[in-house]
C-alpha positions as CSV (number, residue, x, y, z in Angstrom):
1,M,0.4,-0.2,-0.2
2,K,1.2,3.3,-0.8
3,G,1.6,6.6,1.1
4,R,2.5,7.6,4.4
5,V,2.9,5.6,7.3
6,P,2.1,6.9,10.8
7,S,5.1,6.0,13.0
8,Y,2.1,4.9,15.1
9,F,1.4,2.1,12.8
10,E,5.2,0.3,13.9
11,G,5.2,-2.6,16.9
12,V,2.5,-5.2,18.6
13,Y,0.5,-3.3,21.1
14,E,-2.0,-4.4,23.8
15,Y,-5.1,-2.5,24.7
16,I,-6.4,-2.6,27.8
17,S,-7.8,0.1,29.4
18,M,-11.5,1.3,28.7
19,P,-14.6,1.5,31.5
20,R,-16.0,-2.0,31.2
21,K,-19.7,0.1,30.3
22,L,-19.7,3.8,29.0
23,V,-23.3,5.7,29.9
24,F,-23.0,8.4,27.6
25,G,-25.3,11.7,26.8
26,P,-27.6,14.7,28.8
27,D,-28.6,13.1,32.2
28,S,-27.5,9.7,31.9
29,V,-26.8,10.6,35.6
30,K,-30.1,9.0,36.2
31,H,-28.8,5.6,35.2
32,V,-27.0,5.3,38.2
33,G,-29.1,3.7,40.3
34,K,-29.7,0.8,38.4
35,E,-26.1,0.5,37.9
36,T,-25.5,0.5,40.8
37,K,-27.9,-2.2,42.0
38,R,-26.4,-4.4,39.9
39,F,-23.3,-4.9,42.3
40,G,-25.7,-4.5,45.2
41,N,-27.2,-2.3,47.7
42,R,-24.7,-0.5,49.5
43,A,-22.4,1.8,47.8
44,L,-19.5,4.6,49.3
45,V,-19.9,7.8,47.2
46,V,-16.4,9.3,47.0
47,T,-16.3,13.3,46.0
48,D,-15.2,16.5,47.7
49,E,-16.9,19.6,49.2
50,G,-17.0,21.8,46.3
51,V,-18.5,18.9,44.3
52,Q,-21.9,18.3,47.1
53,R,-21.6,22.2,47.6
54,A,-22.5,22.7,43.7
55,G,-25.6,20.5,44.2
56,L,-24.1,17.7,41.6
57,V,-23.7,15.0,44.6
58,S,-27.7,15.2,45.4
59,K,-27.9,14.6,41.6
60,V,-26.4,10.9,42.4
61,T,-27.5,10.4,45.5
62,N,-31.5,11.2,44.9
63,V,-31.4,8.1,42.0
64,L,-29.9,6.3,44.6
65,L,-32.8,7.1,47.1
66,T,-35.5,6.0,44.4
67,E,-33.8,2.6,43.9
68,D,-33.3,1.9,47.8
69,V,-30.0,1.8,47.4
70,D,-27.7,2.8,50.9
71,F,-25.1,5.2,50.5
72,Y,-22.9,7.3,52.4
73,V,-21.2,10.0,51.4
74,F,-17.3,10.5,52.0
75,N,-16.7,14.3,51.2
76,G,-13.1,14.6,52.4
77,V,-11.0,14.3,48.7
78,K,-8.4,17.4,48.7
79,M,-7.8,19.5,45.3
80,E,-4.0,17.4,45.0
81,P,-4.6,14.1,46.9
82,D,-1.8,13.2,49.7
83,L,-0.7,9.9,51.0
84,E,-2.5,10.9,53.8
85,N,-5.4,12.0,52.0
86,A,-5.3,8.5,50.5
87,R,-5.3,6.5,53.8
88,T,-8.0,8.4,54.8
89,V,-9.9,7.4,51.9
90,A,-9.0,3.4,52.3
91,R,-10.2,3.9,56.5
92,T,-13.4,4.8,55.3
93,S,-13.7,1.7,52.6
94,R,-12.9,-0.4,55.2
95,E,-15.5,0.8,58.1
96,R,-18.6,-0.8,56.3
97,D,-19.2,-4.0,54.0
98,Y,-19.6,-1.8,50.3
99,D,-20.8,-3.6,47.5
100,V,-19.8,-0.7,44.9
101,V,-17.9,2.3,45.2
102,I,-19.1,5.4,42.7
103,G,-16.8,8.4,42.4
104,V,-18.4,11.9,41.5
105,G,-16.5,15.0,40.8
106,G,-13.0,15.9,39.3
107,G,-9.9,13.6,38.6
108,S,-8.6,13.8,42.1
109,C,-12.4,12.4,43.4
110,L,-12.2,10.2,40.7
111,D,-8.6,8.3,41.5
112,M,-9.6,8.7,45.3
113,A,-12.6,6.4,44.5
114,K,-10.2,3.9,42.9
115,V,-7.5,3.9,46.0
116,A,-11.5,3.0,48.0
117,A,-12.6,0.5,45.6
118,V,-8.9,-1.3,45.8
119,M,-8.3,-0.9,49.5
120,A,-11.5,-1.9,50.7
121,T,-10.3,-5.8,49.1
122,N,-6.6,-5.7,50.1
123,E,-4.7,-5.9,53.2
124,G,-1.9,-3.5,54.2
125,D,-1.0,0.6,53.4
126,V,-2.1,2.8,50.2
127,E,1.7,3.2,49.7
128,E,2.6,-0.5,49.3
129,Y,0.9,-0.4,45.7
130,F,2.9,2.3,44.2
131,G,3.7,1.0,40.8
132,D,2.5,-1.2,37.7
133,E,0.0,-3.8,38.8
134,L,0.7,-4.5,42.4
135,V,-2.6,-4.7,43.7
136,K,-3.6,-8.3,44.3
137,R,-7.2,-8.5,44.7
138,P,-10.3,-7.4,42.0
139,G,-11.5,-4.1,44.1
140,L,-14.7,-3.1,44.6
141,P,-16.7,-2.6,41.6
142,L,-16.2,1.1,41.0
143,I,-19.0,3.6,39.4
144,L,-17.0,6.6,38.1
145,I,-19.2,10.0,37.1
146,P,-16.9,12.7,36.1
147,T,-18.1,16.6,36.7
148,T,-14.9,17.9,34.9
149,S,-13.6,17.6,31.3
150,G,-10.1,17.0,31.9
151,S,-8.6,14.4,33.8
152,G,-10.3,11.5,31.5
153,S,-9.3,9.4,34.9
154,E,-13.2,7.7,34.3
155,A,-10.8,5.9,31.2
156,T,-8.2,4.2,33.0
157,R,-6.4,2.4,35.4
158,G,-4.3,5.0,37.7
159,S,-4.8,7.1,40.6
160,V,-2.0,9.9,41.3
161,I,-1.2,10.9,44.9
162,S,1.6,13.8,46.2
163,V,3.8,12.0,48.6
164,G,5.5,14.6,50.2
165,D,6.4,16.6,46.9
166,I,6.8,13.8,44.2
167,K,3.7,12.3,42.3
168,K,3.5,8.8,42.6
169,V,0.9,6.3,40.6
170,I,-0.8,3.3,41.4
171,F,-1.5,1.7,38.4
172,S,-4.5,-1.2,38.6
173,R,-6.6,-3.6,36.4
174,W,-9.3,-3.5,39.2
175,M,-8.8,0.5,39.2
176,I,-10.7,0.5,35.4
177,A,-14.3,1.3,35.9
178,E,-17.0,-0.8,35.8
179,V,-19.2,2.0,34.5
180,A,-18.7,5.4,33.5
181,I,-21.0,8.0,33.4
182,V,-20.2,10.8,31.4
183,D,-23.2,13.2,31.7
184,P,-22.5,16.8,30.0
185,T,-24.9,18.0,32.1
186,M,-23.0,17.5,35.4
187,T,-20.2,19.6,33.9
188,L,-22.2,22.7,33.1
189,T,-22.2,24.6,36.6
190,M,-17.9,24.8,35.7
191,P,-16.5,28.5,35.6
192,P,-14.9,29.5,32.6
193,K,-11.4,29.3,34.0
194,L,-11.9,25.4,35.1
195,T,-13.8,25.0,31.9
196,A,-10.2,26.1,30.3
197,I,-7.8,24.4,32.2
198,T,-9.7,21.0,32.1
199,G,-10.3,21.1,28.8
200,I,-6.8,22.3,27.9
201,D,-5.3,19.2,30.3
202,A,-7.8,16.9,27.9
203,L,-5.7,18.1,24.8
204,S,-2.3,17.5,27.1
205,H,-3.5,14.0,26.8
206,A,-4.6,14.0,23.1
207,V,-1.8,15.3,22.0
208,E,1.3,13.6,24.2
209,S,-0.4,10.6,24.0
210,I,-0.5,10.4,20.3
211,L,3.6,11.7,20.4
212,S,4.6,8.7,22.9
213,K,6.9,6.6,21.4
214,R,4.0,3.9,22.9
215,S,1.3,5.2,20.4
216,N,-0.5,2.9,18.7
217,I,-3.7,3.0,15.8
218,V,-6.4,2.6,18.4
219,S,-5.0,5.0,21.1
220,S,-3.6,7.3,18.3
221,A,-7.5,7.2,16.5
222,L,-8.8,8.3,20.0
223,A,-6.4,11.2,20.8
224,K,-7.1,12.4,17.2
225,E,-10.7,12.5,17.9
226,S,-10.5,13.8,21.0
227,I,-8.6,16.5,19.7
228,K,-10.9,17.5,17.3
229,L,-13.8,18.2,19.8
230,V,-11.0,19.9,21.6
231,S,-10.8,22.0,19.0
232,E,-14.4,22.3,18.0
233,G,-15.5,22.9,21.6
234,L,-13.6,24.4,24.2
235,E,-13.5,27.7,23.1
236,V,-17.9,27.8,22.6
237,A,-18.3,26.1,26.6
238,Y,-15.6,28.9,27.6
239,R,-17.7,31.6,26.3
240,N,-20.8,30.1,27.3
241,G,-21.3,27.4,29.4
242,K,-24.6,26.3,29.4
243,D,-23.8,25.5,25.9
244,V,-24.8,21.9,26.1
245,N,-23.7,20.5,22.8
246,A,-20.1,22.2,23.0
247,R,-20.2,20.6,26.8
248,Y,-21.0,17.3,25.2
249,R,-17.8,17.6,22.7
250,M,-15.6,18.6,26.0
251,A,-17.1,15.6,27.9
252,I,-16.4,12.7,25.2
253,A,-13.3,14.5,24.6
254,A,-12.0,14.1,27.7
255,T,-13.2,10.5,27.8
256,L,-11.5,9.8,24.6
257,A,-8.3,11.3,25.5
258,G,-8.5,9.6,29.0
259,A,-8.5,5.8,27.0
260,S,-6.0,6.9,24.8
261,F,-3.5,7.5,27.4
262,A,-4.0,4.7,29.5
263,N,-3.2,3.0,26.3
264,S,-0.2,4.9,25.5
265,S,1.6,7.4,27.9
266,V,1.7,10.7,28.2
267,I,5.1,12.2,28.1
268,L,7.4,15.3,28.2
269,G,4.7,17.6,29.7
270,H,3.2,15.5,32.5
271,G,6.4,15.6,33.9
272,I,7.0,19.4,33.6
273,S,3.9,19.5,35.2
274,Y,4.8,17.8,38.2
275,A,8.0,20.1,38.5
276,L,5.8,23.0,38.7
277,S,3.5,21.2,41.2
278,T,6.6,20.3,42.7
279,L,8.5,23.9,43.4
280,F,5.4,25.8,43.1
281,H,2.2,24.2,43.3
282,V,0.6,24.6,40.5
283,P,-2.8,23.4,39.6
284,H,-1.9,19.8,37.3
285,G,-4.1,21.1,34.2
286,L,-2.9,24.8,34.2
287,G,0.8,23.1,33.9
288,C,-0.1,20.6,31.7
289,G,-1.4,24.0,29.4
290,V,1.2,25.8,29.5
291,A,4.3,23.0,28.7
292,L,2.2,21.8,25.2
293,P,3.2,24.2,22.7
294,Y,7.0,23.6,24.4
295,V,6.6,20.0,24.4
296,M,4.9,19.5,20.4
297,E,8.3,22.2,19.4
298,Y,10.5,19.5,21.3
299,N,9.1,16.8,19.6
300,M,8.3,18.0,16.3
301,Q,11.3,16.9,14.3
302,E,10.9,13.2,15.8
303,R,7.4,13.1,15.4
304,A,6.5,15.9,12.3
305,D,4.0,13.2,11.1
306,V,2.3,12.7,13.6
307,L,2.0,16.5,14.5
308,R,0.6,17.1,10.8
309,D,-2.3,14.6,11.9
310,V,-2.9,16.5,15.0
311,A,-3.0,19.8,12.6
312,A,-5.4,18.1,11.0
313,S,-7.6,17.3,13.9
314,F,-7.8,21.3,14.2
315,G,-9.5,21.0,11.1
316,L,-6.6,23.4,9.0
317,N,-5.9,22.5,5.7
318,V,-2.6,20.3,5.5
319,G,-3.5,19.3,1.8
320,G,0.5,19.5,-0.6
321,L,2.5,20.6,2.9
322,E,5.7,19.2,4.0
323,D,5.2,17.7,7.2
324,L,7.2,19.8,9.3
325,E,5.4,23.0,8.4
326,A,2.1,21.1,8.8
327,A,3.3,20.4,12.3
328,K,4.6,24.2,12.8
329,M,0.2,24.8,12.1
330,A,-0.5,22.3,15.0
331,V,2.0,24.1,17.4
332,R,0.2,27.5,16.4
333,A,-3.0,26.1,16.6
334,T,-2.1,25.0,20.6
335,A,-0.7,28.3,21.5
336,N,-3.6,30.5,20.0
337,L,-6.1,28.0,21.3
338,I,-4.8,28.4,24.9
339,K,-4.7,32.0,24.4
340,N,-8.4,32.0,23.1
341,V,-9.6,30.7,26.8
342,E,-7.3,32.5,28.5
343,L,-4.6,30.8,30.0
344,P,-0.8,32.1,30.0
345,I,1.2,30.6,27.6
346,S,5.0,31.5,29.3
347,L,6.4,31.0,32.8
348,K,6.7,34.8,33.4
349,E,2.8,34.9,33.0
350,M,2.5,32.9,35.5
351,G,4.8,34.4,37.8
352,I,7.2,31.6,37.7
353,P,10.3,33.3,38.9
354,K,13.2,33.2,36.3
355,E,16.1,32.3,38.4
356,A,13.8,28.7,39.3
357,V,14.6,27.7,35.6
358,P,17.6,25.7,36.7
359,E,15.7,24.3,39.7
360,L,12.6,23.0,37.5
361,A,15.1,21.3,34.8
362,N,17.0,19.3,38.3
363,V,13.6,18.5,39.6
364,L,12.2,17.1,35.8
365,V,15.0,15.1,35.3
366,S,15.4,13.9,38.2
367,K,12.6,13.0,39.9
368,Y,10.3,12.5,36.7
369,Q,11.9,10.1,34.5
370,R,9.4,8.0,34.1
371,L,7.3,10.6,32.0
372,L,10.8,11.0,30.2
373,L,11.4,7.4,28.9
374,N,7.6,7.7,26.4
375,N,8.9,11.3,25.2
376,P,10.3,10.7,21.2
377,R,13.3,12.9,22.2
378,E,15.9,12.5,25.0
379,V,15.7,15.0,27.3
380,T,19.0,15.9,29.2
381,Y,19.0,18.4,31.9
382,E,20.7,20.7,29.5
383,D,17.5,20.2,27.5
384,A,15.0,20.7,29.9
385,N,17.3,23.8,30.9
386,K,16.2,25.5,27.5
387,I,12.6,24.4,27.4
388,F,11.8,26.2,30.6
389,T,14.2,29.1,29.8
390,N,12.1,29.4,26.6
391,M,8.5,28.6,28.2
392,W,10.0,31.5,30.8
393,E,10.3,34.0,28.0
394,G,7.1,32.9,25.9
395,R,9.5,31.8,22.9
396,L,8.6,29.2,20.7
397,E,11.7,28.8,17.9
398,S,9.4,27.3,15.5
399,L,7.0,29.9,14.9
400,G,9.8,33.0,14.4
401,G,9.5,33.8,18.1
């Protein structure tokens, strides 16, 4: 067969992570009762105070009441869950004989629901399970209901937990949701800034996944559709949060991106975000967003063909262009989208001091190698220092910056 063969056609891959059942669409949260009843009558609902105050937990519990499901609401999830928070969740899951765990909220709530599900049935401390497939026994059935359109946690097998100043992850097939209920109406109350941050987070998942060394034909197909949906929906949702069509696009975009990177990987951009979080407590999605154009540029030579597909997913006409020129269009489109939803495009805008660049580079290469291993291009300390310098100055060299 003639024609261009993208890098993600190469190799043999296993596709392992996706919710076993996906219920999607406006008002699909009303299905939570019958889905819960498939597993039993005692549910632990894991969420945070903000989600509860927004009235989103009651949308779930009201349905559970009509189905005569006994439930307990744990609303103590932190914005960035740490080990102690995870241990509290674990203790809560063991206090009663629950049949099912329901996570309601953003990525942190869903990640902690996963912890609750596996720690209810496995002995020991949460810390024993950091790593890949160290959870010994199946967890409780898990139903995940996102209220943001960003993390994609409803479609992954991982849970991120802060240990000191380091982000660690539990990966387990027992953390894959039995049911993900993705209801766009659950995201209508998101304020514009959170809409922007979570939306760009979803975009970073899709783009990093398609750039990864582990990218494959299935994960890339999901990523490209996610990018297309973000390009269509994010600015509209940011300007008009009540636009259900835009929220619809963003909700499924986040889930597709989660399913994509769960079966590929995220790369350099997430390492940058974690370094920013480590030193300056920058929110995860914001860090991923400011990093994304620079990550695309850094990997441009190795993945120009893939970035061409990213540009096409943005709806740009790349016909007749060399891969490198099309790749530059993808970088420009990404940077423009970030600016259009009024997020920073440089570390200087974020108030990060330039003097911090060497330490940011050191944290990235010394503490987050796991996120650099699948980056198409090697990242040395010198490379990281230059990337952070460009990020501070807001200089995208491929665009003449």
